[in-house]
N, C-alpha and C positions, 0 to 999 in steps of 0.2 A: 347721307352721308357719303362720300367718295371711297368706295370698296378699295380697302388697303392689298397693295400691291407685295404679294411676297417675293423675297430674292432671296436665290440658292445661295447660302451658307459658301459652296466652295468657289463662288463667283466673288466674295467679298475678304474669304480670309487670303493673312497672308501666303504664300509659297513656302513649303517648309526649306527651313533653312541648312544645307548641308554641310556635315562637318569636315572640313578640308583634311585632317589626319586622318578620320576614319576610312575616308575613301581612297586616302593615298593607300591604306595599310591595307584594306581589301583588296585594290587594284596590283599592289605591289606582290603582297602575298598570295594572289589568285591561283598560282600555277605551283605543283608539285616540284617541278626543275627549280623554280627560282630560288625554294626554300632549300632545297639539296644546294643550290650553290651559295646561299647565305650561311649552311653550316660548314662547307666547304672554306669558304673564307674566314670565318671564326677560325676556325682551326689554324687556318694559315696565317693570319692573324696573329694568334699567340704564339706558333713557332717564330715566327719574325721576333716576338717583341720581348719574349723573356725562353728564349734556346737554352740558356742555363739551368733551368729550372726542369727543362723535358727532357734535357739530352743526357742518356746513360753515362755517356764516356768524352772525355776531351777530344775536341775533333780534331786536333793538332798529333795527339799523341802516337807516338810511333810503338808498335809492338811487333817486333822480329817472329816473335814465336807464335802470331796469329793471322802472318801472311796469307790472304785469300781464302781466311775459312769460308766455309759457305753458312747461310744461316741456321742459326741454331749455335751452342754453345757457348751460349753468354753475348752475343750479338745477334741483334732479330735480322737485320738484314746482310749480315755477314762483313766482313775485312777487306779494304783493299789489299793492294799490292804492298802498302806500307805499314799493314797491318793496324790502320786507322778503323776507327767504326762507322760502318756507312751509313747505319742512324743517324746519330749523331751528326754526319755530315749533312746529311738530308736538309733535317732538323736548321743546324747554323747556316744553309743556303737559302732559305726564307729568307731570314734578314736582309743579306744582299741583293736577292732580287726585289724585296719591298722597299729597299733603299734608291736601286736604279730605277724601278719604274717611277717613284713617286719621283724623285728629283728632275727625272728625264721630261716626266709629262707636267710636271708642275713648271718647268722652265718650257715646254712648249707650249703652255697653254697660256702662261703671261705672256709671250713674245708674238704667238698668234691673235690673242684678244686684243692687245695694244695695234696691233699692222691693223688687222680686220676691222677694228673700230676706227681708226683712222684713213684708212680707204674708202669704209662705206659711207661715214660720214662727209667729209671733204669730197671727194670725186676728183675729177678733173686730171692734173698732174699726179695727185698725190696718188691717186686710185690706180694710174698706170704704171708708174713706176712700182711700187709695191706690187701687185698683181701679176705683171710682167716677169718680176725678181722669184715670186712665189712659183710661177709659170715655168720658170726655168729650172726649180728645183724637182717640181712634180716629171718634168721630160725624165729623171731617171729614175729607174725602178728602185723604190725603196730601201732595200737590200743591199742594191750595189752601192747608193750612195750612202747611208751606214758603214759598208765594209770600205768603203774609201775614204771618209771621213775618219773613222777608227783608225786604220792602218796608217793614214799621214800624221794624227795625232800621237799614236804609240796607245800599250794598253796600261790597264788602272781602270781603278772605279769613275774617275772624275771622266779620262778620257771618255769612257762609255757611256756617262750620263751627257756629254757634249754632244756625240756624235749621234744618240738617239733622241735627243731633243732636237737639232736640227732636222733630221729626217722627218719629225712628226710637225713642223710648222706649219706647213704647207696645209694639211687639213685644216686645223683650229682657225689658220688666217683667213678659208675659202668662208668656211660657215660662219663665222663673227661676221666679216662682210658682208656676207648675206642676210643675214639677220640683220643690220643694221640700216643696211639699203633700203626694206622692207618696212623697219620701224620708224625710220627721219620723216616719210609720208604721213603720219598718223599725225590729229588734229592738235593733238595736246604737246606735241613736238614745235609745232606753226607755233602753235599758240605761247611755248616757253620764247621761241624768236622773237615774236613780235614783243613779247616783255623785253626782248634786252637783253635775257640771259648769255651767259658763256658759254660756248662751245665747250669746255671743259666740265663744266656744269650738266648741258645737257647730255655729252656722252657719258658720261660716270654715275649721274644721277637718274638716268631717265633709257638713255639705250642699253648701257649693263647690266641694270640688272634684268630688263627684259628680253634679252637676247641669251643669256647665260643658261636657262634652265637645256638648251638644247647642249652647252658645251660639257655640262655635268654627265650627261649620258655618253656624250663621244667620249669623257675622259676615262668614265666607267668601263667601257668597252675596249678603250685604248691600254689599261692597264695590263690586260691579258697578252697582247700583242706584243707589248713593251716587253714581256717577261718572256717571251718567245723568243725575241729578237735578241735580247741581250744571251740567251741560252745559246742561241745561232753563232754571235760573235764568239762567245766564250768556248764554244765546240770548236770552230776554226782557229782556235789559239791567237784572236786577236784581241779580246776580250779583258777580263777578268783574269788576272794573275795569280799564283800563289804566290803566298800563304792563303792569300782571302778565299774564300769557298765559292763555286758558282754553280749552279746548278747544271749548266751547259758545259763546264771544265769536269763535272762526274761524270757525264754521260761519255763524253770524250777518252776520259783514263780509263775505262772498262770499257772503251771500243775492241781493243786487244784482245778481250778476254771474252767475247761476244757468245762463241760456240761452246766453250769449255765454261763459263760460270757469268752466263747471263743475267743475273739479278744487279752485278754491278752496275749496268747500265740502262735496264729496265724500270730499276728503283726509281732516277733519279726522273725520266723520262716521264713516267707515270706519275709523278710529283707536278713538273711541268704540265702535263696534260690536265687534271684534274683543275691546277688552278687556274689554269685560260679557260677552261668549261665553264668555272663557278662563276670568273670577273662577264663573262659571254651571257651566261643567263642572267647575274644580278643587272646588266645592262639592260640587257630586253625587259627585266620587268621593270626597272627605273624609266625607260623609256614611255612602257603602257602605263604606269602613274604619274608620269607628269605631260602626257597628251592633251592638250587643251579641248580637246573633242569628247574627252571622259568627263571632264569638270561635271559637278551638276547631276552626277548619277551616282549610285547608291552599290 
């Protein structure tokens, strides 16, 4: 009788399946600095969503008996030139920062996605016209472009959102266009075309889902930069106006007391620094976790 051949079970067993959620969590939380950033963001979102439960005082209430009080005496971070509690104003400023950053990035990402998809998929004159407009926007320094738009439109939250959104469109458009041009040459896209699928179906059912992950990372990283840009506009006096509370305005208000009462500017400045740091760290963690080269590893 012929001798039976022994087969190594390592060659016959199916490769172990990787739990994508476990892989994502392990890679995302693999660095302590990302965990610190995530904790800071949780505190930031809580302050932005429910400031009325955290602020010890009404941020708009004037107290002429406590003007420019130092930290302590019932006020954790002191009071400003009108006797308003600084700690409460910083907490309420988180809501303004979150609203402006979310709306501006949402506007820029939607417009950039539509323009990038159209330019990358159709090519030709569509690509030329859209990308030349984007090149024109990118020819201006980002802050200068936002300053110009904000100055022309005037102050207020709505105008600041539009200015920041227009200033950020170019980056999203170029990223989405590059991703679309790379993905559209894949075999499954060519198969969809040969089956007579419409351009709308191919763009939004196949191209968009595969090109969107890099946009998630870019949006996360852009939140911190948008908050810093909004603070810069408010600091220069062409952003958010009183009585709306913004961190940049708080830094500007305390600027004249920088030598005698530095906490008036340092406290909101540190808040801006921590939130920008947190979004950058979390964005780096997302980039590592969403990297296709890490798929299949634990």
